[in-house]
C-alpha positions in Angstrom: 0.0 0.0 0.0 2.8 2.5 0.9 4.7 1.7 -2.3 1.5 2.1 -4.3 0.8 5.6 -3.1 4.5 6.5 -3.3 4.2 5.8 -7.0 1.2 8.0 -7.2 3.2 10.8 -5.6 5.7 10.6 -8.4 3.0 10.7 -11.0 1.4 13.8 -9.5 4.7 15.6 -9.1 5.2 15.2 -12.9 1.8 15.3 -14.5 -0.1 18.3 -13.2 2.8 20.7 -13.8 3.6 19.4 -17.2 0.0 19.5 -18.1 0.1 23.2 -18.1 2.2 23.0 -21.3 1.1 19.8 -22.9 -2.3 18.7 -24.2 -4.1 16.6 -21.6 -4.8 13.0 -22.6 -8.0 11.2 -21.6 -7.4 7.4 -21.7 -9.4 4.6 -20.1 -10.5 1.0 -20.4 -14.2 0.3 -20.8 -16.5 -2.6 -21.6 -19.5 -3.0 -24.0 -23.0 -2.8 -22.4 -25.0 -3.0 -25.6 -24.9 -2.3 -29.3 -27.4 -1.3 -32.0 -27.2 -0.3 -35.7 -25.8 -1.7 -38.9 -23.2 -4.1 -37.5 -24.3 -4.5 -33.8 -23.9 -8.3 -34.0 -20.1 -7.8 -34.1 -20.1 -6.8 -30.5 -21.0 -8.8 -27.3 -21.7 -7.5 -23.8 -18.5 -7.4 -21.8 -16.2 -6.9 -24.8 -13.2 -4.8 -23.8 -12.5 -1.4 -25.2 -9.5 1.0 -25.0 -10.3 4.6 -25.7 -7.8 7.5 -25.8 -7.7 11.1 -27.1 -5.7 14.2 -26.5 -7.3 17.7 -26.3 -5.8 20.9 -27.5 -6.8 23.3 -24.8 -5.5 26.3 -26.9 -8.5 25.9 -29.3 -11.1 28.7 -28.7 -14.8 28.1 -28.6 -16.1 29.1 -32.1 -19.7 29.1 -30.9 -20.9 32.3 -29.2 -23.8 30.5 -27.6 -22.9 30.2 -23.8 -24.6 26.8 -23.7 -23.0 25.2 -26.8 -19.3 24.9 -27.4 -17.6 24.1 -30.7 -13.9 23.5 -30.7 -12.5 22.9 -34.2 -9.8 20.2 -34.4 -9.5 20.1 -30.6 -9.6 16.3 -30.5 -6.2 14.9 -31.5 -5.6 11.2 -32.5 -8.9 9.7 -31.1 -8.1 6.0 -30.8 -10.8 3.3 -30.1 -9.8 -0.4 -30.0 -12.0 -3.3 -29.2 -10.8 -6.7 -27.9 -12.5 -8.2 -30.9 -9.7 -8.7 -33.4 -9.7 -6.2 -36.3 -12.2 -3.7 -34.8 -10.4 -0.4 -34.3 -10.2 3.1 -35.6 -7.7 5.9 -35.2 -8.7 9.4 -36.2 -6.6 12.5 -36.8 -7.6 16.0 -35.6 -11.4 16.3 -35.1 -13.9 18.6 -33.6 -15.3 18.6 -30.1 -18.9 19.8 -29.3 -20.4 20.5 -25.9 -23.9 21.3 -24.8 -24.8 22.5 -21.3 -28.5 22.3 -20.4 -29.6 21.9 -24.1 -33.1 21.3 -25.2 -33.4 17.5 -25.7 -36.9 17.4 -27.0 -40.1 16.5 -25.1 -39.6 19.4 -22.8 -36.4 17.9 -21.3 -32.9 19.3 -21.1 -29.5 17.5 -21.0 -25.7 17.9 -21.1 -23.9 16.4 -24.1 -20.3 15.9 -25.2 -19.3 14.7 -28.7 -15.6 13.9 -29.4 -15.2 13.5 -33.2 -12.4 11.5 -34.7 -11.7 13.5 -37.8 -10.2 11.9 -40.9 -9.3 8.3 -40.3 -5.6 7.6 -40.2 -5.8 3.9 -39.6 -8.7 1.4 -39.1 -9.8 -2.2 -39.2 -13.0 -3.5 -40.7 -16.6 -3.9 -39.4 -19.1 -6.1 -41.1 -16.6 -6.7 -43.9 -16.2 -2.9 -44.6 -13.4 -0.5 -43.6 -14.3 1.9 -40.8 -14.4 5.5 -42.2 -15.6 7.5 -39.2 -15.4 7.3 -35.4 -16.6 9.4 -32.5 -17.1 9.0 -28.7 -20.2 10.6 -27.2 -21.4 11.2 -23.6 -24.9 12.0 -22.5 -26.4 13.0 -19.1 -29.9 12.0 -18.1 -32.7 14.0 -19.8 -34.4 16.0 -17.0 -37.5 18.2 -16.8 -37.0 21.8 -15.7 -36.6 23.2 -13.1 -34.3 20.2 -12.7 -30.8 20.6 -14.2 -28.4 18.0 -15.4 -25.0 18.0 -13.6 -22.7 16.3 -16.1 -21.3 19.7 -17.2 -21.2 23.0 -15.4 -20.5 25.0 -18.6 -19.9 24.6 -22.4 -16.1 24.6 -21.9 -13.8 21.7 -23.2 -14.1 18.9 -20.6 -10.7 17.7 -19.6 -12.1 14.5 -17.9 -14.4 11.6 -18.5 -17.8 13.2 -17.8 -20.0 11.6 -15.1 -22.3 10.4 -17.9 -25.6 8.5 -17.9 -25.0 7.0 -21.4 -21.7 6.8 -23.3 -21.1 5.2 -26.7 -18.8 4.8 -29.7 -20.2 5.5 -33.1 -18.6 3.7 -36.1 -19.5 4.3 -39.7 -18.9 2.1 -42.7 -20.6 1.8 -46.1 -23.1 -0.5 -44.2 -24.2 2.4 -42.1 -23.8 3.5 -38.5 -23.2 1.2 -35.5 -23.6 2.5 -31.9 -21.7 0.6 -29.2 -22.6 1.7 -25.7 -20.1 1.2 -22.9 -19.3 1.7 -19.3 -15.8 2.7 -17.9 -14.1 -0.5 -16.6 -12.9 1.1 -13.4 -13.9 3.8 -11.0 -14.2 7.4 -12.2 -13.5 10.5 -10.1 -14.4 14.1 -11.1 -13.5 17.2 -9.2 -14.9 20.7 -9.5 -13.6 24.0 -8.1 -16.3 26.5 -7.0 -18.8 24.7 -9.3 -16.5 24.7 -12.3 -14.3 21.9 -13.9 -11.6 24.5 -14.0 -8.9 25.7 -14.2 -10.1 28.7 -12.1 -8.2 31.9 -11.3 -9.3 33.0 -7.8 -9.7 36.6 -6.8 -7.4 37.6 -3.9 -8.7 36.0 -0.7 -11.6 34.3 -2.4 -13.3 31.3 -0.9 -12.4 27.9 -2.3 -14.6 24.8 -2.5 -13.5 21.5 -4.1 -16.3 19.1 -4.7 -15.8 15.4 -5.6 -18.0 13.0 -7.5 -17.3 9.2 -7.5 -18.8 6.5 -9.6 -17.9 2.8 -10.1 -19.5 0.2 -12.3 -22.4 -1.2 -10.3 -23.1 0.6 -7.0 -19.7 1.4 -5.7 -16.6 -0.6 -4.5 -16.6 -3.3 -1.9 -13.1 -2.3 -0.8 -11.3 0.8 -1.9 -8.2 2.9 -1.0 -8.6 6.7 -1.3 -5.8 9.3 -1.5 -6.5 13.1 -1.5 -4.1 15.9 -1.9 -2.7 18.9 -3.7 0.4 19.8 -5.8 1.3 23.5 -5.2 4.2 25.9 -4.9 5.4 23.9 -1.9 5.4 20.6 -3.7 3.1 17.6 -3.0 0.9 17.4 0.1 -1.3 14.4 1.0 -4.3 14.7 3.3 -3.9 12.3 6.3 -5.9 11.6 9.5 -4.3 14.6 11.3 -3.9 17.0 8.3 -1.6 17.5 5.3 1.7 15.5 5.1 4.5 15.0 2.6 4.1 11.3 3.1 1.8 9.5 0.6 -1.1 8.0 2.6 -4.6 6.7 2.1 -7.0 8.9 3.9 -9.7 6.2 3.8 -9.8 2.4 3.2 -12.9 0.3 3.1 -16.3 0.1 1.3 -16.9 3.1 -1.0 -20.4 3.7 -2.4 -21.0 6.1 -5.4 -21.4 9.6 -4.1 -21.4 13.3 -5.0 -21.0 15.9 -5.9 -20.0 16.4 -2.3 -17.5 18.8 -0.6 -13.9 17.6 -0.4 -12.4 20.9 0.7 -14.3 24.0 1.8 -11.9 26.9 2.5 -13.4 30.2 3.5 -10.5 32.3 2.3 -7.3 31.8 0.3 -5.7 35.0 1.6 -2.8 33.1 3.2 -2.1 30.9 0.1 1.2 31.6 -1.7 0.8 32.7 -5.3 0.9 29.9 -7.8 -0.9 27.0 -9.4 -2.6 24.4 -7.2 -3.6 21.0 -8.6 -6.1 19.3 -6.3 -6.4 15.5 -6.8 -8.3 12.5 -5.6 -7.1 8.9 -6.3 -9.4 5.9 -5.8 -8.1 2.3 -6.2 -10.4 -0.7 -6.3 -8.6 -2.9 -3.8 -10.1 -6.0 -5.4 -9.3 -5.5 -9.1 -6.5 -3.0 -8.8 -8.2 -0.5 -11.2 -7.5 3.1 -10.4 -9.5 6.3 -11.0 -8.0 9.8 -10.7 -9.6 13.2 -10.7 -7.9 16.6 -10.5 -8.7 20.2 -10.9 -6.5 23.3 -11.0 -6.8 26.7 -9.3 -4.5 29.7 -9.8 -3.8 32.1 -6.9 -2.5 35.4 -8.3 
């Protein structure tokens, strides 16, 4: 256990600071829950999937609508590979679209994220035909106002796996479209800062609240290890039973149900914070399977 979280310490020393200059990469393992469309019979429930894409955070939102984001060529090298031999697609630069509280029809609203693969650089075949288009989509539940979906807090580019209600890969061939629904194979952790997925620049002395949301396949984890901390101007600090420490430590071990959003840190004022960038993180390990979920969010104190 100590060695495990020591390894996480090294990861967080490197990644959050380098992420300021490098495109963030979202990569995860998933499994098929259902499929429909032209070649749905090629997929079986439980089939493994590997999904990875990098996001160019320098791309500006080309849509002036505050509830709909359009980011041209923000998705870089979207890669989707199935455990079924020969079913894969790798796209070059493609667009990303986001919708925050959008009209979903029938009087409902939802949050939506579409990650488009762009022109195909390499692919296998599906139903005997080459795959010529790929995308990964995330949808929140459709809710009736005044209720509000919580998958997104704005139309900005999501640098995380959204806490979706439905997620699916769309493949296209000359046979038509195939929709492959999936669930992430391990736990997912999402953090927000003052209600935003960040990064957020705080006003001098502003209050700071970090909320966490956790979801695992099924209804939680029977046994989990949880690490919480921050990377700041002072280095890495882990939250322990008696406060922050430089030693990597699990703040909790035991059964962990799905939860959130719920407060992780609630700080009335940041007036005493040294100036700099702070990367808050939460690490959850499934003690049974070994799968790890990581969530992080950045704040900047001028």
